Each structure stands twice: as structure tokens, then as C-alpha cells.
N, C-alpha and C positions, 0 to 999 in steps of 0.2 A: 185574640183581642191585642192592640197594640199598647204596649206600657203608655203610660204618663208621664210627662216629664217627671211630676210628682211623686210617682205611682212606685208601684214594687213588683217582683217576681213573684211573690206569694204574701199570701196573709192569713194570720191563725187567727181569728175572730170571735166572740162570745164564748171563750172559755175561759174558766178559773185558772187564774197562773198562780204557780208554785214559786214563789221568791227565796230560795234556798238562802239568800243572803241575808235580807231581812227577818227570816221566818217568818211571812205574812203570806195570804193568799189576797189574790186582785181579779177584780174582773179590767181587763183590761184587754187590749188587742195589740198583735205584733205584726210587725211589717219588715219583712225580709227584702235583703237586697245585695247582689253578688256575694252570697253565701252565710251573710254576717245580719247580724239583730239590725236594722235600723230605725227601727221607731216600736216606741213604747207608750200607746193612748188610749184615753176612751174614746176620741173621736174615731169615725169611721175609716176607713182605707180602701184604696183601689189597686188590684191587684194583677198580673196576667191570672193565676189563680187563687179563689178567697177558698179557703178551710174553715165551715162554718163547729167548732168545736164545744158548742151548745150543750150544756150537762154534763160537759166531760171536763176531766184537767189535763191542765198542760205542763210538760213537766221539761226541767231540763232532759237531753239523751243520759240515758245511765251509762256507765262509767265502768267495764267491764276489765278491771287493774289487776286481775290474777286470773288470767285464763291460759288456753296451750292453745290458740287458735294459730298463730305463728303462720298465717298465710293460707290457710287450709278453706276455700269458700264458701264449702259442706259449713264448716261448724261458722263462719260470720254469719250464713242465713239464716242459721238458727238462734243463735244470739242477736241480728237487729228484729228478728221477727218477734224479740218476749223486750224488745225495746233498747237492747244496748248500739251504742253508738256509738262506742269507743273500745278498745279492746289495747290492753298491753301484754305481750310475753317474752318468748323469750329465756322460759326456768328450760327448758329440756335440751333444746337448740339454738343457735344464731344463724341463719342461711343467708348470706350474701346476698345470694340471685333470688329470695323472696324478696327481700327488702331493694333491692334497686326496683323490683317488677312493681312493688306498693308505690316508692316515692314515685316512678315515671308515668304509672298506667291507674294510678289508683285504685282502692280494694272497695268493698262493699260498706265497712266504716271505717273511722280514722283507725292507726294502728300505729305502735308504737310500740319498744323494746328493753327491756334489761337484758343486760350479760350475765349468763348463767356461769359463776365459778365452778359448781360442781359437775359439767358436762362441756360446754365449750371452751369454755379457759384451759381446763385439764386436758381435755383432748386435744389441744391444739399444742399445749406441751409433749405431746404422747405419751400421756399416762391412759394406761388402757384397762387397769382392772378397777374395778368399782371397792376394789377393798384396800388399794392400796395409795400409802399418806405420798404427797409430794416432797422431793427432796429437795435442799437451800435454791439451787440453781431452778428448779420448775417454778418455786415460789416468784422468783427473784423475776422470771420471764412474765407469767402471770401475773404480775403489780405492773407491769408495764405494758402488757395487751390491756388489759383493766383502763389504765390509765388514756390511751389510744381508745377506748370506747367510750370512754365517759365524754373523752373531748368531741367524739363523733353526733355526739347528742341521745345515746343510751342512757335511758330512765333512770338507773340505778344498776345497781347488781345483786343478783341471787344466790340464795345457799340450799344445797338440798339435801340436807345434813343424813336426813333418813333413806333414803335413796342413792347415797354415794357414800355409804358409812365409813370409806376412806379418808375422808376429809378431814385436817388435822385439825386442832386450834388455833396452830400457826400456821396455816394458809387463810383460816377464819380471823384473824387477827390482821395478818398483813394484809390483807387483800379489803378487810372493810376500812381499812385507813384510808386506801383508794378514795371509796366514793365519800369519804368525809372531808377528802382536799376540797370534793369537787360540789360539797354542799347537795347531795343526792344520798336519794335512802340506800338501806340493804333490806331487803326480804330472804327471809328467814324458814324454809321447814326442817324443823325439829329433828332432832336423832331420834328420837323414839315417841311413840303414841303410845294411847291408853295412862295404864299410871306410871308406867315409866317416864312418861315423859315431864312430870314433874320434876323427876331427878335432873332434867338435862338444862329447863329452866335459867340454873345458874351460871352455867357457860353461856346464856344468853345478856344474862343483867348483867356480868361479870364484863363482858365483850364491850355493853351500851355505855359499860363506866367507865371501862381504860380510854376507848377508843370517843366518846361522847358522837356518837355517829347516832342518824335517827333509824333508830330497824321498826321493819316492821314484822310480823308473826303470821306466817302463813296457814290456814286452814283450819282455825282454833277447833271446827267442831270435828273435823275428820284426826285430831291430833289426841286433844285432850275431853272431846264428847259423850265418851263409854268408861264403864267403870266408875261411876258416880265420880269421876276426877275434875269435870270443868266445874265447881263452886270451889276449889285448891286452887285451882288454877286461875279464876279470875282472882280469888284474894290475893296471889304471890304479884299476879301483874299491877293490881292497885298499889301495893303494899310500894314495886318498882316505880310505878311514875309519882307516887307521892315522893320518892325521894330523889327527883327530880331527874330520871332516867327519862328518854325521847322515846318510848315505846308505844305501838298501834297494833291494831291486829285484824284480821279480818275472819268471816265464819261463811261456809254453805247455811242454807238453808234446809236439807233435807240431814236423814239421819244415820246415811249408812255413805260409803265411800269408794270409789273407784279406780282403780290403780292398776298399772300392767304386773305379772305376776311374777315380773323377773327382777324386780328392782327391790333392794335391802328392806322393803317393807316388810317384808317374806321369808326373811332370812330363820332359820333355825329357831327355834323357840319362841314363833312372833304371838302364841297364843296367848300369854303370860300376861300382856298387856289388857286382856279383857278377862272377864270373869264369867266364865261356865260358857266361852264360844268355843267355835273347833270347826273342824274345815265343811261340816254340814250349813255354817252359815254365810259361805261362799257359795257365789252364784256366777259363775263364766258367761261375760258380758261381750265379748265379741267373737269371732270364729266359729270353724266348726262346730262348737261345742255350746254356740250360744245357747242361753237356760239352762243351762245344765245345773243342777246342784255339784258342789264340786265330793269327791270323794278324797282320801288321801292319796291314793295310787294314781290319778289324775291330774292332781295338783304336781305331782312333783313329775310327774310326764311332760305339762306343759309348763312349768318352769325349766325344766332341761331343754327343752325340744321347742316352745314356742315364745318364751319369757316377753314379748309385747302382747300375748294376749289379758284383754281386761280380766278383772274381777273386781266383782262388788262385794265387799265384807257389811256383811247388817250384825254391827256390833253396837251401832250407838244409842246414847240413850235418850228418850222421846223428848223428855223434856232439858235439852241440853243447850238446844237452839233458840228459846226464849230465853234463857239465863244470861246466853253471849251477847243476844242482840240488844238487852237493856243495858250495856256498856255503849256508853259513846265515843270512846274509843277503839269499839271495837264496827268495821263497815261490811258491806256483803260482798262477795265474790262469785264466782259461778266454778274456777276450778273448770271449767270446760273443754272438753276437748281432750284431754288426758289419754294418748295411746289411739289407739285408730279409729280412724272418724269416719261413720259412713251410716246411711239408713237402717233404724232401728236398732244400732246397736252402740253400746254405753251408758250414759248417766243422763237422768231427765235433769239436771243444773244447765245443762247447753240450753234449753229447751223452756224451762219454767222456774229458774230463780226468782226472777222479778216480780212475776207476775204472784209467785207463791209469796214472795216476799209481804206484798201490797194485800195478795186478797187471805189469806190465810191467819199470817200475824198480825197484822195493822185490821183488816174488816171485821174478821170471824173471831178472833180468838184478843185484840186490844192488848196484845204486850209492847207494843209503842204505838205512835200516834203515826199518820200520815207523814206528819214532816221530818220525825224523827228517821222515819224507813228513808222518805226520799232524801234527804241530805245523805244518809250510808252511802248511796250510790250514785252522788251526783258529785256536790261543792269539796265535800270531806276527801276523798281520793282525791281529787283535784288537785286541792292546795299539797296535800299531804304528798304526791309524786310529780309537783310541780309544772302540772298542767293547764298553763297560763288562760289559753283562748275558751275552755269551755270548762260545764260543770255548773253554772248558772246562767237565767235565761237577764242579759242586761245587755246596756245599749255597747255593739262592737264586737262582741260574743259570737264566737261561729252557729251557726242556729242550726243547732242539733236537739229534736225536742222526742219526746212524747205524748204522746195526745191518748187518753185510756178512758175507760169507764168504772170508775169505779166501783160501782156497784155488779159489775159482772166478772173485771178483771180476776184471773185465778188462770193458774199453771195445768196444763190437762196431760204433759209429760209425764211420765213414770216408769221403772224399773222394767228391765227386759220380760221377768216373771209376771208381770200384773199390767203391760202397757205397751207403749210407743214409747222410746226414750227421748224421741224427736219431734214427738205430738207439739206443735203451734197450740200458745196460751188463747183463751177467752179474754174478749175486753179493750186491748190493743188496736186500736181503733186507726190511728197513725203513725207512720215512725220518718222523722224528718232527717237526713244528716247535710250538713253543711247547707243548706236551703232546697235542700233536693227533696222530695217525697218517694219514699224508698220502701215502704210500706203502707198500703192502702188497706182495711178492713182485714188485717191479719195477713193481706196475699204480700209475698216480694216482686214488685215489679219487673220487668224486665233491664229495663235501664236503670240500672242500680247501683254501676261503681262511681260513687259520690265520696267518701273516705279517703283523708287525706294521709302523709306517713308525718308521723308524729316526732319531732327532737325537741330535748329539753337542756 
């Protein structure tokens, strides 16, 4: 079909548009031209392709602001099938070749990067041990490198304090000041999880007060969502915010977490943060022992000889997710692809986070409204992380959209002992990235590299 002079490349008609800015719903049609939203109207539209979204919601594309996709095509396929159109990575690594490839060739979804102090910067200045604090000259070198990354468009700076226990308060302070100078946020994985996490929050609050930086706490569910810790943690964060500190957080929507066995998470005494948990609550989620429950000898063997093996810890409180989601400053992240990423391994977060949020916590349990849930995965992270062209359905914005059936949307992915972690969800009808349909009826289309490299 020839495109009329006043027509569009793509039109989405008859759907219920979720306006996350005005916090309202509207029965309007969207016209897309050159990857941008070019019309929002109640009038009929002509286009090369018309999507009839009757009976479905049309949402801004979901923003996967905390994941470990980092250029992995398979992980991105799982993310986009559940409605994710943008991902921010870099917490574990920062590969220049990967960034160049995305910038020059495109990617399945939009992709931006933080710079990791705990991994990339420490590695760049020659610190090899995860337990070794940086010396003064190394901190100075990391400060210079961080500034260069900020100038080149990194989204912010991330710290993985529990995974890399050697990161000192001095490192944390000096490099956070760089982010503040460039008006970019820092994201922080606390030093401890479980009951011990409460003691580590003071360090973060002091950092926020001294630097006046924007601080985002990562993985709230997987840091304080066990041993009855979530209520007190939220109370402390509430108090910090009331005192004027610029702090937000995110949470997953599952009550178990998956992480590499060789990190500081499983240092000696790891059980002390959990009540009544042991090796039998750990399931191997990648490698030749996939699906096996840990014993202490197997745990020690894998930690020493195969430290990248994924372990799923079934230690969470079943009611903690809902507690976190009820806070307006807690967004929703996938934490996807943390460690080895291949079919039938890992965590269901990679394939099911957003459908689970909407299907379980909104539709079935009513823990929050649909508008509140959609804002947590679109406009709120877009504003927090400086993503100017995405996050809402407005004129001139990038045409990233998810069209879903509210009555059927739900995750189908599950942990390795109960199903397939990468199973595609129900209810996602279309996903559009920069004006191109990349998912239709839950199926990823072969022509799908329409994502852009994001610089902030």
C-alpha cells in the first residue's frame, strides 16, 4: 500500500490509550511516522499498516531500567516478548565493542548503559580481588574515568556493594560526587541483604545527605524482602525521604532471587540474614547441575570451581512484594539475565516480570491500580534516569508501545524446578519499538533490530 501524503507508516486504532502523564485513559488513535508519534486523534487514520487494538490497552513501552541484558540478544528477546522496549545495563560490565555494535547496527530494544564502579572501574584500574579496597591513586583514576563516561552519555553510576565487598566508603563517596556533578543518578546494591540490610541503609542515607546526589536502591525485594525485614526498611526509607533525601528504589515481583554463586552474596555466614534458611533453600539454575537442590559440599564445589553458576535462593517473604509495590517511589525492574543466559536457565524475571505485575498484583490481587503499575515501568523510570524521548505516549516521542489484553495478561515463566524460566507470557498482543512492530501475538518477528543506543 502506497503511503498517502497525509498518511502514516503505522496506526494504532480503537484501543484504550494509557496516558501516564495526565494519569487518564482515552479512546484515541495514534499515528506513527518515522519512528515518532505524529498524531493523537479521535479521527480515522490512514497508514501502511493499521493495528486494530479494540478491547486492549495501549501502553508506553516498558522500561527495563535494571537488568543485565548488556547486548545479549537472547535476553533481549525475552524482555521484548513481555513488553520491554528499553533496557539499561552496565551493572556487571561495560563492553566497548558491544556498545559500538548497538550504536552502529541497532538492537532488538533500545539500550543504554550505566558505568559500574564495582566492576568496570575497579577492573580498569587493576583491582583484581573483590575484597580489596581501592588505594588513593586508584580512586583518583576511577574518578577521572567516571567523568569521561558521564560526558560520553552513560546513564549514571552503579555500585554493587554486596557483590564486591571491597568497595570502601571512600570509593563510594568520591565517585558518587562525579554523578552529582553531572546531574546523573547513582544506583546502589546494598552491602548486605536480609536482616543485616537494615544496618547498611545508614551508609546510604549519609551518602545522600553529604553529596546531595540522586540515589536509587536496587532490588528492594531481594535485599530486604525476607526475614520480615521489608516493613522496617520501608519505614526507614520513608523517614529519609521526608528529611529531604533524594532516594527511590525498585523491586522485582517474585519472592526468590537468582545470582551467581561466586559473588559476595554467599560469603561465609550468608545464612545469618535469613530466618531458618539453609543450603536446601538454594536451587542450581544453570550448568550441568541445573535444577538440583544444593547440599553444602556441592555449594562449596561450585563456588570454588564454577563461580558463574546461577543459584536461586528461595528465601523471600510472600507478602513483601505487595508491600514494596504500594510505595510510589518503588518502581519495578526485571534484574534479568544476571549470569549465564540461555534457554531454560536462570530466573523467570527475564520473561515474566511485567505480565506478572499487571496480571497478578493489579488484576487478581488489586494491590495497586493499573495506572500506578504502568507508571512504575514507564514514565517514572524515564524521568528518574533522564530518558527524554520515551516513557509516555505524547506527540514527538519515540513510538515505543505495548498493546495487551488486560483480561489475559499473565506470566507463564517459572523457576527451573517448576517450569521454564524463559516461557513467553500470555496477553501481549503487539510490541512496537521505534515505530516498528517487533512482536505480534507473542511471537518475535524476524526483522526486529529497531532499538537505538541511548545516551543521556
